[in-house]
N, C-alpha and C positions, 0 to 999 in steps of 0.2 A: 505494499500500500504506500502510495507516494503522498506525501503531504505537502500542499503548494502554499507557499508563504510568499504574497506578494509585498516584498520589502518597498518596492517603489510606491505604490499606493500608500503603505503605511507612513513612508517618510513625507509623502505630499500631505497626509492628513495631520503628521506632527507638526510640518512646517506652516501649514495654514493655522493650526492652533496657536503656534508661538507667535507667527507675524501678527494675528489678530490681538493677543495679549499683549504684544511689544507696543502696538499701535494705542491700544487702550491705556497702558501704563503711563505713556507720554502724556496723553490727554488728561487723564485723571490727575497725574502729577503737576501738571501746568495750572488745572484748575485749582486744585488744592493749595498749590504753593501760593498763588495769587490771594487765594481767600484768606490764607494762614497769615500772609503778610499785611493785607488789608485789615485784619482784626487785630492782629497784635499791635501794629502800629497805627491805629486809628487816632489815638490822641494827638499824633503829630500833624494831622491832617487839617488843623485850624487855620493855617495860614497858607499863602500860595507856596512858599518855598517848601512847607510841610507836604502839600500835596504833591508837588514835583518829585520830591525825595521818596515818598513812599510809592509813587508810580514807577520811578526808575528802579526801585528796589523790587517790585512786584515783576517788572519786564526782565531785570536781570536773573531773578527767581526761575523764570519761565526758561530763560536762556541756558540756566545751569541745569534745570531739569532736563532739557534737550541734551545736554553733554552726558550727564549721568545715565540717561536712557541709552545714548549712544555707546556708552561704556558697557552697558549691560547687553549688547549685542552677543556676548559670549554665550547667552542661554541659547543660540542656535546649535551649540555644541550637543544639545540635547537630542539631536537628530541621530547621534551614535547611541545605540542600544547600551554600551558599555556605560557610558555618561548618564543617561536616563535612568536606568535601572540601579544605579548606585545613589543613595540619598545623599553621601557626603559631595560626590562630584557634581550631582545636580545643585546642591547648595552652593558649591563653588563657583559653578557656571552662572549662577542667578546674582552672586554677592560680591565675589573678590574683585573683580574691576571696579565696580563702583565704589567699593569700600576704599581701595587704593586711591582712587581719584579724589574721594571726599576728604581722605587723611591728607593727601599732599595739597589739596586745596586749603583746608583748614591750617596746614603748617605754614602756608605762604600768605595768610591773611595779615595784612601789615599792621593792624591795631588789634589790641585786645578787646576794644569796644565793639568790634565788628564779630567777634566770635558768636555772641548771641542771634545775631542775624543771620550768620553762617548756618548755624543749626535750625534756624527758622526756616530756612530753604530747603535744608537736606532731609529733616525728618519726614516730612509728606512723602518724599521718593522712596526711602527705605520702608515706611508703613505700607504704601502701596505695592512695593516689590514684593513684599513678605506676604501679602495677601494672595498675590499672584503665584508666587513659589509655592505656597500651601495648597492652591486650587491646581497648579500642575501636578503636585505629589498625588491628589486624589484622582487624577484622570490618566496619570503615566501609566499604569497597570493596563488601562484599556487599549493602547497602542501596541 
């Protein structure tokens, strides 16, 4: 008896799943980062300079979110069964490049006063990435 395993079809399904969630992660991160910045720094929006500063920080947060999302392109390593079936490898594929980028970015922040702002734009990304990682673990056995 020959068991036919259509790996191309399976990889297409995994690829489509990862692409969809990678795009969703960016969109959710961008919105969550903007909302977080606007909520946390809303007391500064009383003046024209405050409004401009908060808007610039929100835009910068969206750009940083795009950068972290690009760093998380390593999730596509999960197309390989060895990575997908090992939770440690899957975890590394989701988190190691963005964590390294965030640590390097945090180390290069010029002023200690900017660190709370830096964490404000990083935390929504890692929360969203964790949610998508948990969802992936639940469906990884289906592929």
